[in-house]
N, C-alpha and C positions, 0 to 999 in steps of 0.2 A: 329260221334261220336255214338255207339251203346244204346240201352236203356238197361242198364244193370247197376247193383250196383258195388259197389267197393267189389272188389275181394278180395280173404282170404289172406292176405298177409303171412300167414303160406305156402300157397302152393308156394312163391317164395323161392329158395333157397338163402341162408344168410340174410334174413330179420327177424326181430326179432318178429313178430305178431302185431306189433304195426304200425300202418298207420296215415297219415298225406298230407292233402291239402294245397298247397300254392298258394296263390289266387293273380295273379301279379308277371310278368316274368322280371321286371326290376333287377338292380344288387341287391337289398336288396332282392326280390322273389328268383334270382338263389341263392345266398349266403345259405338263407334259407334250401332252397331244398337240396343243397349240403350237408350242415352240418349234417343235420337231416339221408340223405341216408347214411353218410359216418359212421353214428352211429347206422346201422341197422334199420332204419325206412322206412317202405316202402313209397313212395310219390309220390303225382300227381300233379304236376305242371300247372296251368292252367292261360293262358295269352290273351285276348282279342284282340290284335295286331295281325297280322301275321307273327311278328318276336319277337326274346327276346330282350332286352337290354335296354325298357323305354324310355326316351328320350336322351339317347347315343346311336345313332343310324346309319347306312348308307344309301344312296336308290341312286339309279341310275337316271342320267340324262346323255342321249347320250352315249358318250364315257367316262364318268367320273363315277367315284364312290364317292358320296359326302356324308359327314360327316352333320349332321343336325347343331351341333354346334362343337367347338372347345373346346376339354375338355383337362385339365392336370393335373395330379398330382406332390405331393412333395414327397420327401423322408420320410418326417416324416409318410405319409401317409401308415401305416403299414399293416392297415385293406385290402385295394385297394393292395397293394403288393400281399399280402397272396393270393387276390383271383387271381390277374394275375398268379401267381405261381402255382394254382389251375389247373386254367383251361389250364395251359402249354400255357401262352401268356407272358410271361416277356420279351421274347427276342425282341419281336413286340411292346415292349414300354417302351425302354429306358430311364434311367434316364441321365442326363448330368453328367459330371464329376466332375464338380463344379458351381456353381450357377453364371450363369452370364448373364445379363438382359440388352442390347442394350436397353437404351431410347432416343428418338428425340425428341426435344424439339423446334418447329416450331417458338418460339417467339425468338428466338438466330438468329443470323447472318448464314447464310450457312457459314460452314466451320467450325463451333463451335457448331454445334446441337446436338451433340453425349455425351452421357454422360451413364456410366454403373454401375448398381448394381451388386457388386460382393462379394465374399468370398474368405478369404485366411485360409490355413492349420492352423489357429491360434483358442486357445481355445475360447468359448461366454463369454465375446461379443465382443472380440479383432477381430474376423474372419470378422466382418464389417467395423472394424476401418478404414480402409485405403480408402474403397469405399466410407463409407459416409465422410471420411475428403477431398475427390477429387472431390467429386458428383457438377457437375458444375451448376446443375439447382438449386441451394439453393444458399445462401450467407452465408459467415464463420458465421455468430452469427445466422443463420438458421440451420447449420449442430451442432451447439453446444448446442440448444436446442433441438434439436433432440435426439442427444443423451442423454441430461438429462431426457424426456419423456420418452425415450424407459425402461431405466432403472426404472423408476416409474412404468411402464406398467410391467415389470420382477416382480415388487414387489406386485402385484394382486392377489387375493386370487381368483382362479376361483370359488371356491364353495361357494364365497359369493354370496346371492342372492340380493342382492340390485345392483350390478353390471349389471343386467338384466335389473332393471327398468331405467338405464341412457342413454343415447345415448353417442357413441364415440365423435362425432363432439364437444360436448359441453366440454367433459373432456381431448381432446386435446388444445381446446382455453384456459381452465383451466390451463394446463402444457406449455402455450406458445407458442404454435405452431400457425404459422401465416395461411392466407388464401393460400399463396405462398405453404407452406410447405405440407399444406393437400392435397393439387393438384398434386404437383410432387412428394408426398413420400407416405403418407398413403391412400390415395384415389387409387392411381396408384396399391397400392398392395390390399387394402380391398375392391375396388368396384370389382376387378376380383374373390375375393373371396367370400366376404359375397353378391355381388349381389345388392349393397346398397352403398349410399355416406356415410361418416362418420355421419353427421346429421340425420341419419336416421334407423344406426344401434345400436344394443344394445352394451353397451360398454362391458357385459360379453362375448359375441359370438366375437366382436374384439379382446377383449383382449385375447381369446383364440387361434384366429390366429397371431397374432404377437408373441405371448408367444413360443406356439408349432412350428409356422415356422422358427420365426429369434431367437429367444433366448432361444433354448432349447438344441440343438445339431449344433454345426457347420455346417452339412451338411442336417439339416433339411429342407432348404429351396430349393435345387437342386430340379429343375423341370423333370418331364418325361410326354413323351406324345407319343401316338400311332405312328407309322411309316407306319401303315397298316388302312384299314378304320375301322371305330369303330365296324361297324359289324362283322368283320374278329374275334375279341376279345368277344363283348358282346352277338351276336347271334350265329355266327360259333362253335367257339372254347368253347364257355357255353353250348351249345345244345350238342355238341360231350362228354365235362365233365359230363353232366347229363344223357346222353346216358350210360356211363361208370359206373356211378354210379348207375343204377337201376331205374332213375326217370322217369315216365310216362309223357311227357310234350305233353301238348294240345295247340296248338296257335290256332287264331279266336276262340276261347271259351270263352265267357263273364259268368259271374256268375251273377244269378239274384237275388238269396237270400239264405242266410245261417242260419242256427237254430238249435240249440240242440235236440236231437229227444227224450229226456227221458231217455235214457238207458246209459248216458254217453259219448256218441257220438255224432258228429256232421253231421247234411246232409247238402251237398253242392249243390245246383241246378243250374245248367246248363240244355240251349236247349237239351230236349230229353234225357238227363240222372241226375240220382240224385247218386252223391257220398258221401258216409259216411265213417267217419274217426274218430281215437281218436283225433288229433289235428287239429288245421287249424290255419296258418297263413296269415293274412292279410295283404299284401305288395302293397297295391295299394296307390294313392293320398288321402290327407285328406280328401278331399270333397266325393270321392267316398266310402272312408271308413265309413265316417258317414251315409250314405245311405244303405251300408249293417251291420252296427252293429247291433246287435239285441237288444230291450231294456233293460237297464241295464248292458250292457258291461262297459261302463263306468261312472264315478260318473255324470259328466256334458259333454257329447257328443257332446253338440252345442259350444264347447270353439274348436271344431276342423274346423267348420266354420269361427271361428276369428282369425284363421291364415291366413294370407295374403299371397297373389304371388307378385312374381314379373318378369317381361318381361327377355329376351336376344333375341337380336336380332345378324344376323350372316349375312355378306355382303360377296357375291361371285364373285371373277373377274377374269377373264380369258384375259391373254394378248397372242399376239403372238408373246413375247419373255421374256427372264429373266430381269425382272427390280428390283429384290432384291436379295441380295448374302447371307443373313443371313437366318436361320430356321425361326425365328421371331424378332420381337421388340415391344415395348411400344412406347406411342407417348403423348407429352403434346401440350399444345396449338392449338388444332385441336378437332374434335369431335371424328374423330379416336381414339380409346382405344387399342388394340392390334392389330399385323398383322401376321400371321402364313403362311408361304410358304407349299403349301397342293399338290404340283406338282407331287411328285412320289408316293405318298399314295393315288394319285386319280387313277392314270392309264395313266394321260395327257402324252402324246409323245412328243409333240410340246409346245413351249410358255411356259408360267409360270402362274401359277392358286395359287391366295392368297385367303385365308380366313380372314376377317375383325371380331372380336369378341368383340359384343356393349353391356355390362351389363348395368342393372339398365337402361335400355332403354325407357321407358316410355313414352318420346317425340317421338320415331322413330317407334316404334311397329307396328302401324296401316298407316302409312305415304305411300301412294302409288309407287311402284318399281320406276317410274320416278323420283318421288320427291326425294329419296334416292341415283338415279345415280347423280341427278345432283350435291347433297350433296357430296358424298363421294368422286365422279371419281376425281374432281380438289382437293379435299384433299390429295389423294395417289400421285397425280403429283407434290405438293409442296412438301411431303415427300420423294419420289423417285425419284431424276431426270431422269433416265432409263424408267420412265412411261409417260414421258410428249412426247415422238414422239412413242409411241407403241400404236398397234391398239387393242383398248379392243374385244373381240371374242366373250366373253357371260358375263353377267351380271344378277345375281338373289340375291334373301334374302330368307331366311329361319327364321320363327319367330316361338318364343315358347313363348306365351304371358302368361304361368304360368309355366315358366321354376323351378322355386324354391319357398320355401316359402319364404316369407318378413322376413328379420333378426331383424326386429324393436324392439324398447325396447318395454319390457312386453313379449315376445314371448315366453320367456323359462316356464313360468307357464303354460302355452296353450299346451305345447308338450306332450303327453302321453310316459310312457314308453312303456317296450314289453309286459306287463300283463295287461291282462283286469279283473275285475271282473267277467265273465265266464270261469270257467273252460275247459281249453283247447283252449282257443281262444286268440291268440297273434296279437300284431302288429308289422309291420316293416316299413321302410320308412325313407328317408334320415329327413323326417319331425318330424320323432319321438324324443325322448329326448335321445338323443347319446350326446349330448354337443358340435357338431362339427354343422359348418351352412353347406347348402344343398348342399352335395359335392356328388363324388362318394365314397369318404372315409366315408362320414356319412351313404350313404345307406346300403355299405357292415357292416359298424357295426352294423348297425339295425337289419341285418339279422343275424350275430352272436349272438345278444342279444337275439332276438324271438326263433331262436334254442336252444341255452343253457335255456333260459325258458323251453321250451318244453321240451325237454331232462328231465331235472329234473323234472318235474312233470310225465313224462313216466317212469321213473326210469330208465333213459340207460345212459349208462357211457357217459362223454363228449370227443368227437375226441381230443387226447392231440394236433395233430396238428393244429385245428381248434382256439387255444389260443397263439399260438408261437409268434402271432403279437404284443400280449399285452404284452409277457414278452420282446421282442425287442422293442417295445412302453418306 
């Protein structure tokens, strides 16, 4: 990069004369940059890594293209679906026609281990009635109590701040849920979406997940996932969309400081260059945001350091033959949580590549690879009869020690909104106050909120297409 100041935006055809710098090239930052550029603002996006995509990325390992972790979204994730449309990637990450989750319980005898969570084409809550009534991993009495708890959950007011102070596990116990029901249903869904077990989760966030995903619309919980490497979506297609929108994108460029310059503009310092802009969107993790925020930008910036983090471990296994005939399944009675077939997406030509997604992985995140191999390969053989005689051609793990913010009770009061006390400075990231847990949906929503606030302050009209997902929701 050259020692030059931010160029005059008026020199660029199609721009308003307003300028913005977005710090961070994850989904939140890319969303904010696209939204601002679509409204006629001249944008520079700065990312310290050599790629875009944040913690949803891909890398090469021999002949494989590997995602650092398995990411899915739901039909109710209208912001992320808007993002996929905006980068022209929707066809590469399709949704199920109808929710259908195979659930294998190793505690049951072989031949009776498979259950399914799926929906019918009926109104809420009848859409899940048959699935719940026939779910073999709970007793009849447990299934009945689950139905009553779901109705009670549906009646909660998500705007009630008291919900954030309570833990979901205690609420479930108070509503008659057995330890088995929590394991076989509530945590089956909740751990994957919240990255915490029920007892460690805010009731407010858990209620939001279940009300929105399972109790709002019959198709809300239909699952979508990338059928290509995540890098194809969040790096390559995102970069093409940014380029087409006129965004200047700089990777391997870490911001060292930002400050108001006294003339209503902001100075953003990177090695060898100072960028000046009318507005700045800080779309980085909360601890990094704390380090970069100017004094007084938040009433109590120290709260950002109180937002805990939670790890996710992914276990990757390449077999010499096909051992799984489903695209994915969830498991009970075993350390294994969710297993996905990534063979085609990775480019593997022979055998089968499975990825195990292990959320709330505090116990495993620092274990040596050899120990994890000794723990998980036997479990896969128990789950998949075809794996018992198969050769393991590769075994490796990917670790995200700070994959998400911890959705602990009380976290809601710690999450700041998009606006700060410093005019022209805005925050974005899945950890900000989106109302959602730390998901791709939350990241995109935060980018929209930051762009919306910035455009309002700049006096720029908001692009109508940016808010279509809110109408759809």
